[in-house]
mmCIF file as gemmi writes it, N, C-alpha and C atoms, coordinates in Angstrom:
data_model
loop_
_atom_site.group_PDB
_atom_site.id
_atom_site.type_symbol
_atom_site.label_atom_id
_atom_site.label_alt_id
_atom_site.label_comp_id
_atom_site.label_asym_id
_atom_site.label_entity_id
_atom_site.label_seq_id
_atom_site.pdbx_PDB_ins_code
_atom_site.Cartn_x
_atom_site.Cartn_y
_atom_site.Cartn_z
_atom_site.occupancy
_atom_site.B_iso_or_equiv
_atom_site.pdbx_formal_charge
_atom_site.auth_seq_id
_atom_site.auth_asym_id
_atom_site.pdbx_PDB_model_num
ATOM 1 N N . HIS Axp A 1 ? 113.673 110.207 98.587 1 0 ? 1 A 1
ATOM 2 C CA . HIS Axp A 1 ? 114.556 111.09 98.783 1 0 ? 1 A 1
ATOM 3 C C . HIS Axp A 1 ? 113.955 111.89 97.964 1 0 ? 1 A 1
ATOM 4 N N . LEU Axp A 2 ? 115.17 113.059 98.312 1 0 ? 2 A 1
ATOM 5 C CA . LEU Axp A 2 ? 114.993 113.984 96.724 1 0 ? 2 A 1
ATOM 6 C C . LEU Axp A 2 ? 116.419 114.676 96.189 1 0 ? 2 A 1
ATOM 7 N N . TYR Axp A 3 ? 116.875 114.575 95.049 1 0 ? 3 A 1
ATOM 8 C CA . TYR Axp A 3 ? 118.2 114.745 94.066 1 0 ? 3 A 1
ATOM 9 C C . TYR Axp A 3 ? 118.126 116.393 93.928 1 0 ? 3 A 1
ATOM 10 N N . LEU Axp A 4 ? 119.499 116.471 94.672 1 0 ? 4 A 1
ATOM 11 C CA . LEU Axp A 4 ? 119.76 118.472 94.741 1 0 ? 4 A 1
ATOM 12 C C . LEU Axp A 4 ? 118.971 119.05 93.618 1 0 ? 4 A 1
ATOM 13 N N . ASN Axp A 5 ? 118.989 118.175 91.803 1 0 ? 5 A 1
ATOM 14 C CA . ASN Axp A 5 ? 118.89 119.275 90.681 1 0 ? 5 A 1
ATOM 15 C C . ASN Axp A 5 ? 116.992 118.875 90.792 1 0 ? 5 A 1
ATOM 16 N N . HIS Axp A 6 ? 116.476 118.238 91.428 1 0 ? 6 A 1
ATOM 17 C CA . HIS Axp A 6 ? 114.528 117.928 91.509 1 0 ? 6 A 1
ATOM 18 C C . HIS Axp A 6 ? 114.712 119.377 92.814 1 0 ? 6 A 1
ATOM 19 N N . GLN Axp A 7 ? 114.971 120.034 93.396 1 0 ? 7 A 1
ATOM 20 C CA . GLN Axp A 7 ? 114.702 120.819 94.694 1 0 ? 7 A 1
ATOM 21 C C . GLN Axp A 7 ? 113.145 121.838 93.814 1 0 ? 7 A 1
ATOM 22 N N . GLU Axp A 8 ? 113.707 122.558 92.526 1 0 ? 8 A 1
ATOM 23 C CA . GLU Axp A 8 ? 112.75 123.32 92.156 1 0 ? 8 A 1
ATOM 24 C C . GLU Axp A 8 ? 111.146 122.382 92.006 1 0 ? 8 A 1
ATOM 25 N N . GLN Axp A 9 ? 111.571 121.306 91.418 1 0 ? 9 A 1
ATOM 26 C CA . GLN Axp A 9 ? 109.967 120.158 90.839 1 0 ? 9 A 1
ATOM 27 C C . GLN Axp A 9 ? 108.989 120.402 92.781 1 0 ? 9 A 1
ATOM 28 N N . ALA Axp A 10 ? 110.606 119.509 93.774 1 0 ? 10 A 1
ATOM 29 C CA . ALA Axp A 10 ? 109.792 119.894 94.301 1 0 ? 10 A 1
ATOM 30 C C . ALA Axp A 10 ? 109.315 121.111 95.415 1 0 ? 10 A 1
ATOM 31 N N . GLN Axp A 11 ? 109.245 122.241 95.14 1 0 ? 11 A 1
ATOM 32 C CA . GLN Axp A 11 ? 109.025 122.69 95.525 1 0 ? 11 A 1
ATOM 33 C C . GLN Axp A 11 ? 107.359 123.549 94.606 1 0 ? 11 A 1
ATOM 34 N N . ILE Axp A 12 ? 107.175 123.537 93.876 1 0 ? 12 A 1
ATOM 35 C CA . ILE Axp A 12 ? 105.965 123.055 92.918 1 0 ? 12 A 1
ATOM 36 C C . ILE Axp A 12 ? 105.228 121.947 92.898 1 0 ? 12 A 1
ATOM 37 N N . GLN Axp A 13 ? 105.841 121.127 93.472 1 0 ? 13 A 1
ATOM 38 C CA . GLN Axp A 13 ? 104.535 120.042 94.463 1 0 ? 13 A 1
ATOM 39 C C . GLN Axp A 13 ? 104.045 120.729 95.774 1 0 ? 13 A 1
ATOM 40 N N . LEU Axp A 14 ? 104.96 120.927 96.532 1 0 ? 14 A 1
ATOM 41 C CA . LEU Axp A 14 ? 104.793 122.045 98.119 1 0 ? 14 A 1
ATOM 42 C C . LEU Axp A 14 ? 103.906 122.738 97.875 1 0 ? 14 A 1
ATOM 43 N N . SER Axp A 15 ? 104.14 123.591 97.018 1 0 ? 15 A 1
ATOM 44 C CA . SER Axp A 15 ? 103.22 124.223 96.877 1 0 ? 15 A 1
ATOM 45 C C . SER Axp A 15 ? 101.972 124.214 96.435 1 0 ? 15 A 1
ATOM 46 N N . ARG Axp A 16 ? 101.535 123.275 95.51 1 0 ? 16 A 1
ATOM 47 C CA . ARG Axp A 16 ? 100.594 122.856 95.338 1 0 ? 16 A 1
ATOM 48 C C . ARG Axp A 16 ? 98.989 122.692 96.461 1 0 ? 16 A 1
ATOM 49 N N . THR Axp A 17 ? 98.037 122.644 95.68 1 0 ? 17 A 1
ATOM 50 C CA . THR Axp A 17 ? 96.32 122.7 96.755 1 0 ? 17 A 1
ATOM 51 C C . THR Axp A 17 ? 96.163 121.35 96.982 1 0 ? 17 A 1
ATOM 52 N N . PRO Axp A 18 ? 96.299 120.533 97.714 1 0 ? 18 A 1
ATOM 53 C CA . PRO Axp A 18 ? 96.021 118.89 97.663 1 0 ? 18 A 1
ATOM 54 C C . PRO Axp A 18 ? 94.128 118.918 97.255 1 0 ? 18 A 1
ATOM 55 N N . SER Axp A 19 ? 94.161 117.516 96.026 1 0 ? 19 A 1
ATOM 56 C CA . SER Axp A 19 ? 92.826 117.34 95.883 1 0 ? 19 A 1
ATOM 57 C C . SER Axp A 19 ? 91.877 116.785 96.862 1 0 ? 19 A 1
ATOM 58 N N . THR Axp A 20 ? 91.027 116.605 96.848 1 0 ? 20 A 1
ATOM 59 C CA . THR Axp A 20 ? 90.342 115.315 97.64 1 0 ? 20 A 1
ATOM 60 C C . THR Axp A 20 ? 90.779 114.39 97.026 1 0 ? 20 A 1
ATOM 61 N N . LEU Axp A 21 ? 90.469 113.132 97.873 1 0 ? 21 A 1
ATOM 62 C CA . LEU Axp A 21 ? 91.044 111.636 97.828 1 0 ? 21 A 1
ATOM 63 C C . LEU Axp A 21 ? 90.266 111.346 96.766 1 0 ? 21 A 1
ATOM 64 N N . PRO Axp A 22 ? 90.999 110.883 95.862 1 0 ? 22 A 1
ATOM 65 C CA . PRO Axp A 22 ? 89.684 109.548 95.002 1 0 ? 22 A 1
ATOM 66 C C . PRO Axp A 22 ? 89.486 108.529 95.662 1 0 ? 22 A 1
ATOM 67 N N . THR Axp A 23 ? 88.082 107.282 95.198 1 0 ? 23 A 1
ATOM 68 C CA . THR Axp A 23 ? 88.001 106.179 95.639 1 0 ? 23 A 1
ATOM 69 C C . THR Axp A 23 ? 88.243 105.392 94.674 1 0 ? 23 A 1
ATOM 70 N N . LEU Axp A 24 ? 88.574 103.966 95.019 1 0 ? 24 A 1
ATOM 71 C CA . LEU Axp A 24 ? 88.965 102.925 94.606 1 0 ? 24 A 1
ATOM 72 C C . LEU Axp A 24 ? 87.429 101.806 94.464 1 0 ? 24 A 1
ATOM 73 N N . ILE Axp A 25 ? 86.899 101.322 93.584 1 0 ? 25 A 1
ATOM 74 C CA . ILE Axp A 25 ? 85.954 100.783 93.837 1 0 ? 25 A 1
ATOM 75 C C . ILE Axp A 25 ? 86.334 98.948 93.262 1 0 ? 25 A 1
ATOM 76 N N . ILE Axp A 26 ? 86.031 98.467 94.123 1 0 ? 26 A 1
ATOM 77 C CA . ILE Axp A 26 ? 86.317 97.164 93.425 1 0 ? 26 A 1
ATOM 78 C C . ILE Axp A 26 ? 84.87 96.016 93.012 1 0 ? 26 A 1
ATOM 79 N N . LYS Axp A 27 ? 84.775 95.91 91.507 1 0 ? 27 A 1
ATOM 80 C CA . LYS Axp A 27 ? 83.601 95.607 91.141 1 0 ? 27 A 1
ATOM 81 C C . LYS Axp A 27 ? 82.951 94.447 91.423 1 0 ? 27 A 1
ATOM 82 N N . ARG Axp A 28 ? 84.388 93.311 91.779 1 0 ? 28 A 1
ATOM 83 C CA . ARG Axp A 28 ? 83.862 91.82 91.574 1 0 ? 28 A 1
ATOM 84 C C . ARG Axp A 28 ? 85.068 91.186 92.687 1 0 ? 28 A 1
ATOM 85 N N . LYS Axp A 29 ? 84.607 90.087 93.418 1 0 ? 29 A 1
ATOM 86 C CA . LYS Axp A 29 ? 85.828 89.784 94.385 1 0 ? 29 A 1
ATOM 87 C C . LYS Axp A 29 ? 86.287 87.854 93.761 1 0 ? 29 A 1
ATOM 88 N N . PRO Axp A 30 ? 86.88 87.987 93.017 1 0 ? 30 A 1
ATOM 89 C CA . PRO Axp A 30 ? 87.232 86.448 92.914 1 0 ? 30 A 1
ATOM 90 C C . PRO Axp A 30 ? 87.604 85.737 94.225 1 0 ? 30 A 1
ATOM 91 N N . ALA Axp A 31 ? 87.839 84.294 93.464 1 0 ? 31 A 1
ATOM 92 C CA . ALA Axp A 31 ? 88.112 83.87 94.797 1 0 ? 31 A 1
ATOM 93 C C . ALA Axp A 31 ? 89.321 83.399 94.837 1 0 ? 31 A 1
ATOM 94 N N . SER Axp A 32 ? 90.044 84.191 93.897 1 0 ? 32 A 1
ATOM 95 C CA . SER Axp A 32 ? 91.654 83.888 94.308 1 0 ? 32 A 1
ATOM 96 C C . SER Axp A 32 ? 92.176 85.619 94.105 1 0 ? 32 A 1
ATOM 97 N N . LEU Axp A 33 ? 93.192 86.225 94.468 1 0 ? 33 A 1
ATOM 98 C CA . LEU Axp A 33 ? 94.175 87.019 94.2 1 0 ? 33 A 1
ATOM 99 C C . LEU Axp A 33 ? 94.472 87.04 92.785 1 0 ? 33 A 1
ATOM 100 N N . PHE Axp A 34 ? 94.824 85.976 91.928 1 0 ? 34 A 1
ATOM 101 C CA . PHE Axp A 34 ? 95.182 85.981 90.716 1 0 ? 34 A 1
ATOM 102 C C . PHE Axp A 34 ? 94.362 86.065 89.69 1 0 ? 34 A 1
ATOM 103 N N . GLU Axp A 35 ? 93.211 86.105 89.865 1 0 ? 35 A 1
ATOM 104 C CA . GLU Axp A 35 ? 91.682 86.49 89.223 1 0 ? 35 A 1
ATOM 105 C C . GLU Axp A 35 ? 91.554 87.54 88.636 1 0 ? 35 A 1
ATOM 106 N N . TYR Axp A 36 ? 92.132 88.362 89.165 1 0 ? 36 A 1
ATOM 107 C CA . TYR Axp A 36 ? 91.832 89.764 89.197 1 0 ? 36 A 1
ATOM 108 C C . TYR Axp A 36 ? 92.013 90.486 88.008 1 0 ? 36 A 1
ATOM 109 N N . GLN Axp A 37 ? 90.838 91.085 87.039 1 0 ? 37 A 1
ATOM 110 C CA . GLN Axp A 37 ? 91.466 91.81 85.962 1 0 ? 37 A 1
ATOM 111 C C . GLN Axp A 37 ? 91.088 93.482 86.367 1 0 ? 37 A 1
ATOM 112 N N . LEU Axp A 38 ? 91.95 93.677 84.961 1 0 ? 38 A 1
ATOM 113 C CA . LEU Axp A 38 ? 92.14 94.848 85.167 1 0 ? 38 A 1
ATOM 114 C C . LEU Axp A 38 ? 90.506 95.769 85.072 1 0 ? 38 A 1
ATOM 115 N N . ASP Axp A 39 ? 89.184 95.882 85.095 1 0 ? 39 A 1
ATOM 116 C CA . ASP Axp A 39 ? 87.826 95.393 84.497 1 0 ? 39 A 1
ATOM 117 C C . ASP Axp A 39 ? 87.108 95.933 86.403 1 0 ? 39 A 1
ATOM 118 N N . ASP Axp A 40 ? 88.198 94.889 87.478 1 0 ? 40 A 1
ATOM 119 C CA . ASP Axp A 40 ? 87.368 94.526 88.425 1 0 ? 40 A 1
ATOM 120 C C . ASP Axp A 40 ? 87.337 95.73 89.67 1 0 ? 40 A 1
ATOM 121 N N . PHE Axp A 41 ? 88 96.879 88.742 1 0 ? 41 A 1
ATOM 122 C CA . PHE Axp A 41 ? 88.872 97.637 89.44 1 0 ? 41 A 1
ATOM 123 C C . PHE Axp A 41 ? 88.237 99.77 89.138 1 0 ? 41 A 1
ATOM 124 N N . GLU Axp A 42 ? 87.154 100.567 89.42 1 0 ? 42 A 1
ATOM 125 C CA . GLU Axp A 42 ? 87.228 101.747 89.462 1 0 ? 42 A 1
ATOM 126 C C . GLU Axp A 42 ? 88.039 102.904 90.084 1 0 ? 42 A 1
ATOM 127 N N . PHE Axp A 43 ? 88.462 103.628 89.313 1 0 ? 43 A 1
ATOM 128 C CA . PHE Axp A 43 ? 88.649 105.195 90.014 1 0 ? 43 A 1
ATOM 129 C C . PHE Axp A 43 ? 88.242 106.077 90.084 1 0 ? 43 A 1
ATOM 130 N N . CYS Axp A 44 ? 87.328 106.597 91.234 1 0 ? 44 A 1
ATOM 131 C CA . CYS Axp A 44 ? 86.49 107.512 90.989 1 0 ? 44 A 1
ATOM 132 C C . CYS Axp A 44 ? 86.864 109.012 91.824 1 0 ? 44 A 1
ATOM 133 N N . ASP Axp A 45 ? 86.503 109.848 90.948 1 0 ? 45 A 1
ATOM 134 C CA . ASP Axp A 45 ? 86.591 111.792 91.291 1 0 ? 45 A 1
ATOM 135 C C . ASP Axp A 45 ? 88.39 111.787 91.552 1 0 ? 45 A 1
ATOM 136 N N . TYR Axp A 46 ? 89.274 111.065 90.544 1 0 ? 46 A 1
ATOM 137 C CA . TYR Axp A 46 ? 90.886 111.013 90.44 1 0 ? 46 A 1
ATOM 138 C C . TYR Axp A 46 ? 90.658 112.562 90.097 1 0 ? 46 A 1
ATOM 139 N N . ILE Axp A 47 ? 91.504 113.096 90.241 1 0 ? 47 A 1
ATOM 140 C CA . ILE Axp A 47 ? 91.945 115.106 89.652 1 0 ? 47 A 1
ATOM 141 C C . ILE Axp A 47 ? 93.884 115.125 89.299 1 0 ? 47 A 1
ATOM 142 N N . ALA Axp A 48 ? 93.899 114.941 87.955 1 0 ? 48 A 1
ATOM 143 C CA . ALA Axp A 48 ? 94.714 114.895 88.139 1 0 ? 48 A 1
ATOM 144 C C . ALA Axp A 48 ? 95.013 116.649 88.011 1 0 ? 48 A 1
ATOM 145 N N . GLN Axp A 49 ? 96.45 117.11 88.28 1 0 ? 49 A 1
ATOM 146 C CA . GLN Axp A 49 ? 97.212 117.841 88.33 1 0 ? 49 A 1
ATOM 147 C C . GLN Axp A 49 ? 97.72 118.126 86.908 1 0 ? 49 A 1
ATOM 148 N N . SER Axp A 50 ? 98.987 118.879 86.324 1 0 ? 50 A 1
ATOM 149 C CA . SER Axp A 50 ? 99.405 119.335 85.555 1 0 ? 50 A 1
ATOM 150 C C . SER Axp A 50 ? 101.14 118.386 85.85 1 0 ? 50 A 1
ATOM 151 N N . ALA Axp A 51 ? 101.867 117.876 85.252 1 0 ? 51 A 1
ATOM 152 C CA . ALA Axp A 51 ? 102.643 117.621 85.279 1 0 ? 51 A 1
ATOM 153 C C . ALA Axp A 51 ? 104.09 117.886 85.5 1 0 ? 51 A 1
ATOM 154 N N . ILE Axp A 52 ? 104.904 117.417 86.492 1 0 ? 52 A 1
ATOM 155 C CA . ILE Axp A 52 ? 106.338 118.37 86.63 1 0 ? 52 A 1
ATOM 156 C C . ILE Axp A 52 ? 107.368 117.601 86.338 1 0 ? 52 A 1
ATOM 157 N N . LYS Axp A 53 ? 107.67 118.366 85.252 1 0 ? 53 A 1
ATOM 158 C CA . LYS Axp A 53 ? 109.018 118.055 84.325 1 0 ? 53 A 1
ATOM 159 C C . LYS Axp A 53 ? 110.076 117.77 85.135 1 0 ? 53 A 1
ATOM 160 N N . ALA Axp A 54 ? 111.299 116.729 84.906 1 0 ? 54 A 1
ATOM 161 C CA . ALA Axp A 54 ? 112.613 116.871 85.933 1 0 ? 54 A 1
ATOM 162 C C . ALA Axp A 54 ? 113.474 115.62 85.349 1 0 ? 54 A 1
ATOM 163 N N . SER Axp A 55 ? 114.548 116.605 85.415 1 0 ? 55 A 1
ATOM 164 C CA . SER Axp A 55 ? 115.559 115.495 84.693 1 0 ? 55 A 1
ATOM 165 C C . SER Axp A 55 ? 116.337 114.414 85.701 1 0 ? 55 A 1
ATOM 166 N N . ILE Axp A 56 ? 116.393 113.434 84.643 1 0 ? 56 A 1
ATOM 167 C CA . ILE Axp A 56 ? 116.706 112.132 85.419 1 0 ? 56 A 1
ATOM 168 C C . ILE Axp A 56 ? 118.027 111.903 86.785 1 0 ? 56 A 1
ATOM 169 N N . ALA Axp A 57 ? 117.934 112.047 87.723 1 0 ? 57 A 1
ATOM 170 C CA . ALA Axp A 57 ? 119.137 111.686 88.42 1 0 ? 57 A 1
ATOM 171 C C . ALA Axp A 57 ? 119.997 110.649 87.929 1 0 ? 57 A 1
ATOM 172 N N . VAL Axp A 58 ? 121.424 110.7 87.405 1 0 ? 58 A 1
ATOM 173 C CA . VAL Axp A 58 ? 121.932 110.239 87.573 1 0 ? 58 A 1
ATOM 174 C C . VAL Axp A 58 ? 123.456 109.635 89.031 1 0 ? 58 A 1
């Protein structure tokens, strides 16, 4: 959904050129789903774009 007071920010987002998709590497496969730790995951080739500020719609 899109709030009326976020139209300008949405236009900025839509005008950006998408970058290549990042890769998620799972380094270890524990016996249980609940045994995963943050270090078990590596996010490669993520390219962040600048933040788009928007007021909170209430």
